[in-house]
N, C-alpha and C positions, 0 to 999 in steps of 0.2 A: 504493500500500500504506500509506504513512504520511500519510494525509490530514490527520489532526488535528495532527501535528507540524509540518506545513508550512502550516497554515491561518493566515490573517491574525490571527484572534482569539488563537490560542495565541502567535504571535510578538509580538503587541501586549502580551499578558500578561507574557511573559518579559522584554520590554524596558522595561516601565513599573513592574512591582511587584518590588522587590528581595527576594531570599531572605535571611532572617536566620538566623544560627546562635547558639543560646543554650545555655550550660551552667549548670545549677542544682544539680547533684549534686556531691558531693565527688570523684566519679570523673570525670576530665576527658574520658574517652572517651564519656560519655553526652551527646550533642549533640542538642538539639531543633532541627529545621529548620522555619522557618515563613514564610509570606507574610502580612503584616499590612497590609491596605488599607482605605481609607475614613477617616472623621474620627476622629482619635485622642482627641477630647474624649468620645467614647462610652465609658462604663465597663462596659457589659454587651453586648459584641459577640456575634456568632454564630461559633462555632469548629467547623471541619470536621475529622473524624477519618477517615483512609482505611482501606480493607480490607487484608487480608494482602498483596495484590499491589500496593497503591497507594503513591504518594508524595504530597507536598503539592501537586504539580501537577495531580492528577487532578480537582480541584474548580475548575479555572481558569474554567470557564463560569459557575459560581456566583459566584466572586470578581468577575468582570467585570460581570455583570448586577446583583448586589446592591449593589456600590459605586456603580454608575451610578444606582441609585435612592436613594442616600444612606446605606446601611448600612455599619457597620464589620464587616469580615469577616476572620477569621484561618483560614488553612488550614495544617495542620501535619503533620509526620512525626515519629514517635516514635523515641527512641534504643532501644538494646537493653535491654529489661527481660524477665526470665525469670519474673516473678511478678506477679500482679495487684495485690497490696498495694504492691509496689515501684513499679509503674506509677502507681498512684493517688497515692502520696507524691511522685513526680517531677512529675506533672501539677499537683498542688497547689502545689508550689514554683514551677513555671513561671507559674501564675496570679498568685502572690505577686510574682514578679519583674516581671510585666507590669502589676502594680498593678490587677488585675481582681478585684473582690469576688465578683460573680456573673456567670454567662455562660449563653448558650444553646448547646447542643451538638447538632451534626448529624453522625451517624456512619453509615457504610455497612458492613454486615456486621460484621467484627471491630470496626471503629470504633464501631458502634452498641452492641455488647456492652460495650466499654470505657467508653463514655459512661454506660451504665446502672450499671456497677460503680462508677464514680467518684461518681455521684450517690448511690449506696447507701453508699459509703465515707464520704462527707462529710455524711450526713443530719443529724447532730447540730449541725453548723454549716454549713448548706447553701451550696454554691457553684454549684449548677446550678439555673437558674430554669426552663428548659424543655428538652425533648428532641425531636429529629426523628430517627426511626430508619428508615433506608432498607435494605430487604432484610436486616434484622437478626434476631438471635435472642436468647433469654434463658437458654439452658441449653446448655453445650458438649457434653453427652452426645448431642445429635442427630447429631454427626459420627461417632459410634462410633470415635473415635480416642483416647479417654482413655488407653488402654493404651500408646499410642505417644508420649504427650506428653513423657515423660522421656527419649526417645531421639533427638528431633529434633536436639539439639545435636551429636550424633555424625555425622549424615548430611552427605555432601558437597552443595555448592550445587546441582549438576545434578539430584540426586535430590529435593531440596526443591522445586525449580522444577517438576519433573514432577508432584509431589503437588498443587501449586497449579493447574497447567494442567489437571489432571484435572477440575477444577470449572468450567472455561470451557465455553461453549456449543459443541457440535459440530453439524455439519449446516448446512443453508442458513439464513442469517439475512439481514435486509435490509442494504443498504449502510452505513447509519449505525451499526448494531450491529456490523458487521464492522470498521468503522473504530475503534470503541470498544475492541473486543477487541485489535486490532493495537496500539493505544496502550497498553493495560494490559500486554500482553506486553512491550512496550518498557520500561515502568516496572518490570516484574518483573525484567527483565535488569539494571536499574541497582542492584538490591538485592544486598548481599553475603550470605555464608553465615550470619553471626550475626544479621543483620537478619531473614532469613527464618525461621531456626530459632527465634528468640525469639518472633516473631509467631505461628508455628504452635503453639508451646508455650502461649502465652496463649489461643489459639483453641481448644485441645483439652484443656488440663488441667481436671480435674473441678471445675466451678463453675457456679453458677446465680444468677440475680438474685432478691433477696428483695423482692417488690413492696411489702410493708407499710412498708418504709423510705423508699420514694420515691413514696408515694401522693399527695403534694401537688404533685408536679412535673407541669406541663402537657406532654402527649405528643401528637405526630402520628406515625402510622405510614405510611410510603410503601412500597408494594410493587407487584410486577408480576404480571399474570395469565398471562404466558407462562413459558417455562422459565427457571429460575434455580437456583443451587446450593442454595437452601432448599427443603425439602420442604413439602408442604401442612400437615403436622402442626406443623412449626416455626412456620408463619404463624399457625395456629389458636391455638397456645400463646401467642403474642404478644397476640392479641386478648383471650384470657382473662385474661392478666396485667394488661392495661390496658383494662378495659371502657369507660372514659370517654374513651379516646383518639380523636382525629380520625383517620379512615382516608382516605388518599389513594391511590387505585388507578390504576395505569397499565395500559392494555390490553396494551402490549408494552414492552420495555425491557431484558429479560434481566438479567444481573448488574450492569450499569453504566448505569442509566437517567440518572444525573447527567451522563453524557457523550453518550449517543445520544438522550436525550429531555430535553435540558437546559431547553428552554422550559417544559415542563410541570412539571418538578421545581422550577425557579425560582419558578414561580407558586405551587406548594404551599408552598414555604418562605416566600414573601412573605405568603401568607394566614395561616400560622402566626405569623409575627412581628408581623403587624398588630394582633393583640389586645393587644400591649404598648405600642402607640403612646400617647404622653401620660403614661406612667408612668415611674418611675425605672429600669425595666428595658427601656426601649426601646433597640433596637439601631440606631436610625436617627437621623440628624441632624434635630432638630425642625423646622428650616426647610424640610425636604423634605416635611413632612406638611401637607396642606391643612387649613385651619380647619374645613371641613365634616367631614372625616374624623375629626378630633379630637372634634367634637361628637357624631358617631355613636358613637364609641368610648366617650365618657363616658356616653351614654345606655345603651349595652350593659352597661357596668360596673355602673351603677345598677340596671338590670333584673336582672342576675345576682345582685347583693347582695340585692335585694328577694325574689328567688326562693329564695335560701338561707335568708333570715329566715323565710319563710312555711313552710318545711319542718319 
């Protein structure tokens, strides 16, 4: 049943990457938990933001693979924030604390929405260089729960867990997807009432992304063709919002492709980050990039600039 929890990869991750706890707000109860792996000399790492049911551990496959290739990767878990502006302010303080000027953000579901809102919130003094949005959305009204957003804080934990579990896949799924669901249920069990209530509030309070504020951010959209919690309309809305985004489609993967289709997701993330190699926004240790690849990258950049000039 708990294949992922007992897997050698997960145990290697837990034994080699320390979990850090950081407080950046005046309120001591607001604790950011994060795994920071890879070369600390990198000033523009990739940061992973989990979905409502997730913790910082859910991206362990990405942390292991990307650090193996020389990237600096941070996977985090947010404290209790009830308001999007409050979250954005806290996240900005965390980046200041970590002395990170700009970052690449990869968010799944709610994590992707928060990544977009943070990019939008900081557009006048940009902190987000690029976005990878996995099974994510741009408008909370798609869940038809905006009416309930103000009452989640009153609900007991078991009720909140039931609401979240209602979005998990039902019916037959392949063994890897079943393992991913088991692992996410286990992660969900580790979250307390205020963690869940605050995340559901952020997920459902009336808000949408204003694309004109983040039009200069490079975006890759990763989504699945099989059943997930997102409707087809929500996916189409994302494509409309980011017409120039790269699209990475997975035939299957359900709600948690980063767990059950990790090799494909890692490849898409690597392709996304490769375009920044050789620039000050590279998330990788330069010594891990071959001279040939840098040459190709420079040529590509020159061609892109020439194309822009001719338009």
